[in-house]
C-alpha positions as a Markdown table, in Angstrom:
| # | Residue | x | y | z |
|---|---|---|---|---|
| 1 | Met | -10.8 | -10.7 | 42.9 |
| 2 | Asn | -10.1 | -13.5 | 40.4 |
| 3 | Thr | -9.3 | -12.0 | 37.0 |
| 4 | Ala | -8.2 | -15.3 | 35.4 |
| 5 | Ser | -11.8 | -16.1 | 34.5 |
| 6 | Ser | -12.6 | -12.6 | 33.2 |
| 7 | Pro | -12.6 | -12.5 | 29.4 |
| 8 | Val | -10.2 | -10.0 | 27.8 |
| 9 | Glu | -11.8 | -7.4 | 25.6 |
| 10 | Arg | -9.6 | -7.1 | 22.4 |
| 11 | Arg | -12.0 | -4.8 | 20.4 |
| 12 | Arg | -10.7 | -1.3 | 19.9 |
| 13 | Thr | -14.0 | 0.0 | 18.5 |
| 14 | Pro | -17.6 | -1.1 | 19.0 |
| 15 | Arg | -19.1 | -3.5 | 16.5 |
| 16 | Arg | -22.3 | -2.6 | 14.7 |
| 17 | Gln | -24.9 | -4.7 | 13.0 |
| 18 | Pro | -25.0 | -4.2 | 9.3 |
| 19 | Ala | -28.1 | -2.9 | 7.5 |
| 20 | Val | -30.1 | -5.4 | 5.5 |
| 21 | Gly | -28.6 | -5.8 | 2.1 |
| 22 | Thr | -25.0 | -5.1 | 3.2 |
| 23 | Val | -22.5 | -7.6 | 1.6 |
| 24 | Leu | -18.9 | -7.8 | 0.8 |
| 25 | Arg | -17.6 | -8.5 | -2.7 |
| 26 | Trp | -14.1 | -9.9 | -3.1 |
| 27 | Val | -11.8 | -8.1 | -5.5 |
| 28 | Asp | -9.0 | -10.6 | -5.1 |
| 29 | Val | -11.0 | -13.8 | -4.9 |
| 30 | Pro | -8.8 | -16.9 | -4.9 |
| 31 | Ala | -8.6 | -18.4 | -8.4 |
| 32 | Asn | -10.4 | -21.6 | -7.4 |
| 33 | Asp | -13.2 | -19.8 | -5.6 |
| 34 | Ser | -16.4 | -19.1 | -7.6 |
| 35 | Asp | -18.3 | -17.4 | -4.7 |
| 36 | His | -17.5 | -13.6 | -5.0 |
| 37 | Phe | -19.7 | -12.4 | -2.1 |
| 38 | Ala | -19.7 | -12.8 | 1.7 |
| 39 | Leu | -22.3 | -11.9 | 4.2 |
| 40 | Val | -21.3 | -9.1 | 6.6 |
| 41 | Trp | -22.0 | -10.3 | 10.2 |
| 42 | Asn | -20.8 | -7.1 | 11.9 |
| 43 | Ile | -18.6 | -4.1 | 11.2 |
| 44 | Ser | -16.5 | -1.6 | 13.2 |
| 45 | Leu | -14.2 | 1.3 | 12.4 |
| 46 | Gly | -11.3 | -1.1 | 12.5 |
| 47 | Gly | -12.6 | -4.3 | 11.0 |
| 48 | Ile | -15.3 | -6.6 | 9.8 |
| 49 | Ser | -16.7 | -10.1 | 10.5 |
| 50 | Leu | -18.0 | -12.2 | 7.7 |
| 51 | Leu | -19.8 | -15.4 | 7.0 |
| 52 | Tyr | -18.3 | -17.3 | 4.1 |
| 53 | Pro | -18.5 | -20.9 | 2.9 |
| 54 | Arg | -14.7 | -21.4 | 2.8 |
| 55 | Pro | -11.8 | -20.6 | 5.2 |
| 56 | Phe | -9.0 | -18.1 | 4.7 |
| 57 | Ser | -5.5 | -18.4 | 6.2 |
| 58 | Leu | -4.7 | -16.2 | 9.2 |
| 59 | Gly | -2.6 | -13.2 | 8.1 |
| 60 | Met | -3.8 | -13.3 | 4.5 |
| 61 | Glu | -4.4 | -9.9 | 3.0 |
| 62 | Leu | -7.5 | -9.4 | 0.9 |
| 63 | Arg | -9.0 | -6.7 | -1.2 |
| 64 | Ala | -12.8 | -6.3 | -1.3 |
| 65 | Glu | -15.6 | -3.7 | -1.3 |
| 66 | Ile | -18.4 | -3.4 | 1.1 |
| 67 | Ile | -21.7 | -2.8 | -0.7 |
| 68 | Ser | -24.9 | -1.4 | 0.5 |
| 69 | Lys | -27.8 | -2.5 | -1.7 |
| 70 | Arg | -30.1 | -0.1 | 0.1 |
| 71 | Ser | -28.2 | 3.0 | -0.8 |
| 72 | Ala | -26.2 | 1.8 | -3.8 |
| 73 | Ile | -22.9 | 2.8 | -2.1 |
| 74 | Ser | -19.6 | 0.8 | -2.1 |
| 75 | Leu | -16.4 | 1.2 | -0.2 |
| 76 | Pro | -13.1 | -0.4 | -1.3 |
| 77 | Ile | -11.2 | -1.9 | 1.6 |
| 78 | Thr | -8.0 | -3.9 | 2.2 |
| 79 | Met | -7.9 | -6.1 | 5.2 |
| 80 | Arg | -6.0 | -8.9 | 7.0 |
| 81 | Val | -7.6 | -12.1 | 8.3 |
| 82 | Thr | -7.3 | -12.2 | 12.1 |
| 83 | His | -9.4 | -15.3 | 12.8 |
| 84 | Cys | -11.4 | -18.0 | 11.0 |
| 85 | Val | -13.7 | -20.3 | 12.9 |
| 86 | Ala | -15.7 | -23.2 | 11.4 |
| 87 | Leu | -19.4 | -23.3 | 12.2 |
| 88 | Lys | -21.6 | -26.4 | 12.5 |
| 89 | Thr | -23.5 | -25.2 | 9.4 |
| 90 | Gly | -20.3 | -25.7 | 7.3 |
| 91 | Asp | -19.7 | -22.0 | 6.9 |
| 92 | Tyr | -16.9 | -20.0 | 8.5 |
| 93 | Val | -16.9 | -16.8 | 10.6 |
| 94 | Ile | -13.9 | -14.8 | 9.3 |
| 95 | Gly | -12.7 | -11.8 | 11.2 |
| 96 | Cys | -10.6 | -9.2 | 9.4 |
| 97 | Gln | -8.8 | -6.0 | 10.5 |
| 98 | Phe | -8.9 | -3.1 | 8.0 |
| 99 | Leu | -5.4 | -2.1 | 7.0 |
| 100 | Gln | -6.7 | 1.5 | 6.9 |
| 101 | Pro | -9.5 | 2.1 | 9.4 |
| 102 | Ile | -12.8 | 3.5 | 8.1 |
| 103 | Thr | -14.5 | 6.6 | 9.4 |
| 104 | Gly | -17.8 | 6.8 | 11.3 |
| 105 | Glu | -19.3 | 8.6 | 8.3 |
| 106 | Gln | -18.2 | 5.8 | 6.0 |
| 107 | Met | -19.6 | 3.1 | 8.4 |
| 108 | Asn | -22.9 | 4.9 | 8.6 |
| 109 | Asp | -23.6 | 3.9 | 5.0 |
| 110 | Phe | -23.6 | 0.2 | 6.0 |
| 111 | Val | -25.2 | 0.1 | 9.4 |
| 112 | Asp | -28.8 | 0.4 | 10.6 |
| 113 | Glu | -29.3 | 4.0 | 11.5 |
| 114 | Ala | -31.2 | 3.1 | 14.7 |
| 115 | Leu | -28.2 | 1.2 | 16.0 |
| 116 | Val | -25.4 | 3.7 | 15.2 |
| 117 | Gly | -25.7 | 6.0 | 18.2 |
| 118 | Trp | -22.9 | 8.3 | 17.4 |
């Protein structure tokens, strides 16, 4: 069996698709950045993936809050940038690890109930 071509799964918890209207608002937005919101691409108990028009440096710690427009709930988080990849559209996919993992109950406020499967 050739394991060299098999991808390595690094995720510790399953990723979930966010509910419509789930966004991230930066608390510590860089001084030269006027865009205070990012689109949540997916979320897990241990981290979040975002679409944003500018890159962030790997290892950078950021404070933000996840906001559900559908249920008017917000959750403050602190996270560390683990990857940042440029897309052909000019945006960036930014992956972040939560410094303090969230609970399944907290995550339920931000994901589509039909996709949770707890």
